[in-house]
Phi, psi and omega in degrees: 000139176301154175306135183290132177248127183248147175293158186293154182291153176290143170287165183216183181285149181254128184268125174283316185257110183292131170212180183295121183292144179233320188261166178305311187292330177290319178293323175305311182297314173302323170308305186296322175300316174300316187283328174299320174297314171305319175303313180299319182283341192302316177302326189246340179205093189295318182291322177298317180295327177288337175293313177302320183300316178295322172299322177292321175299314179300329184287317182294332182291317182298315179309312184290333174292323175281338183210087176299344177261014173287108177294317182297320175296315183290318181295316182291328181292315184291321185294305189297317175310311181297321178294321183288330169294330180274338181225080183292342173302342184282339185226002181073018183293154170277162166309321178296307185297326185290326177298322181289323181292328180296323176297315178303312182300326177294313173307319187292320178294316180300322176295308180305318185285330176299329184283333181207081184302337182258017180282103185308315178296315175294324181292309183298321177293318179299313173307314182293320181290326176300315180291323180297308177311309172308316183297320179290334178289329184243021184292341181250149179285344166269014181307130171295161173305323182293323178292323188288321176301316182293318177293326181291329181287331172290318176297322175291324176293329179294316183293316180294321175295316176294326181286332168297316176302308190293318181294318176300312187285334178288320172295316175297321179288320179296323182287322174299321178289325180286323169311304187291328176294311181300323177295319182292322177295330176280352183081019182275111178280355191273001185291144187275133172292149183300335186276346190288141173268123174304138181270144179286147185220157178223151178287140178275129171307124183288333181232145175312328182265354182301137179294129178305131178239146183244128170276120179284116174253119188283125176304147180294153170290131186238157172311328176295312174311309180300318184285321178304308178300317182289325173294321171303316184288317174306312179298318181301304175314313178302320175291326184287327195308313184294344187253010185293352178280351188278161174305145170066019166255147173302158180294157176307316184296316179294325184285318176308311190297321173301313178296321184289327173302317186285321184291326185265327186253314194269317184290310181305317175291330176283320176297317178292321181295331182256003182056037178247033181299324184286336176289314180293328178293322176298315178295326171306303186302321180291318172301318177295326176291314178299324183292319178297320176301315183297323179293320183292317172303334178274003176117004187273170188289150170308310178308321175297314177306304183299317189287325186289324172292324183294319190280325192305318186258017176300126178079002179259119190246169177117158172297319174297323177301315177298320183298308186298315181296322166307317180298318180299320182282333168292323172298317178302311185299322180292345191260354183245156173275345180278108185292333176296323178284325173294325170303315184297314185281327174299328182287323173303310177299326168298317176307302182284339165293329174296316177299317177295320185290324178293321180286322180229072189291355184259015177253114189294325186288338173294318178292329175291317183298317181294328173295322177297317178301316186289329171291322177298314176297322179298330183275355182284161182261005178286152185309316188295316180289324176300314175304319188261010192299314183300313178302314175302313168304317181290326179293315177302322180291326177294314182297312184294318178301314178302311187301318179299316179299321184282335180068226178080025179092349182247017185285335182279327170298316174298326182295309181291320179293325172303316182296320181297315180301320179296314189289324176298316182278333182071028179271193182302137178091018175305310188301308184295318176296319168305317179301310178305318173299316181292322178282351184291342179063209188296329181298318175296316180304309180307314179296317183294322181298316175299318184289337174288315187286336179273359175082014177291319174234169179279165182298339178304343184284334180295310178295326181289325184261331177309323183282328182284326187243007178081020182282172185272112172272000000 
């Protein structure tokens, strides 16, 4: 799924003379100041930035306690909670705590939207966070049916929310176009060009001691705004498609019809107008791959699933396209019981990830994915996997080591997986790797749980590591 894009946070009054905050507006201002401090520290010291963000959250919460109807406080709180859940490196959070924060962010977004149900930013953000939480619930192939059912319900809610957002934006855009047309027909040269950004303005205080006020001007809806929402909706539909066989979900045919309308009618003119054809093509490819998976889960032939994934990405170029194509083959391999078929598609994934790593060697997450694929191949029962197991496991260690050195937010995961590979293979450095596992605490436990649920290692690792770090077995 493409990276989530959020509209910017709304501005608020700025206090010239700092004092101990007492009112809801004053706590809102303090929260914005803390958040801006976090933004300044983020490039150089993520944990310090995270501490400012947590102070901002406390201030926004206090503002809401004093004034439960403060939309700006609710909006900023929800958006910042989502940001921290998506970037655990800012607070040193574990996977488990990030997941809990994401659930809290869902509740906060619903509360925000309840305060202004027609606010397009709140609608967009709520759709995004609902989809993110659903993805967390189904990120592992071993996800229970209860988790998949909850995820499907969240995605249905997200689709409805984003559709409301898109309808609102389309109406605003049509009204703006009509206003401009009427102005041009009347010979009014002051009509605003669609590419112009509105300038911020503030009212001049009538009295020297009057509190400074800021007029919030909502930027006009543009083709790029419409495309952002449309692609977010398409991505949500792609995530929902494989779950349409669950109760309370729309039928597969209905979801496909909705997606097809976006692909053929809504997206092409917007992508052309914004010169974002390649981005739209990648979203289309991911949707088609998800549709092929959904048809297979509904009882379709494996050959059609394979052909659908192969055709989905034809003509789509770029590093992200290679990564997404690899993900589609990994998903396919994990969906079949035939190890020979799984080997073939894991090998395709390895090939595409190698191309992505060659194009952007500095992206640590690609190297982690390459290591994961090697471990997945090593666990298969086909002859070629059995014969190559030692090489595959060693290759995984090399990729994890490279990711650890590159950093970029995946170094912790890569370090734990590198140690796991050493302990699995029994090679040099076993004692040091075991010590790192013992001293890793809950962070190690989280990575191990993920590795087991992804099928990278066997379930015995839960018992092996649980006793060392106090995890729940």
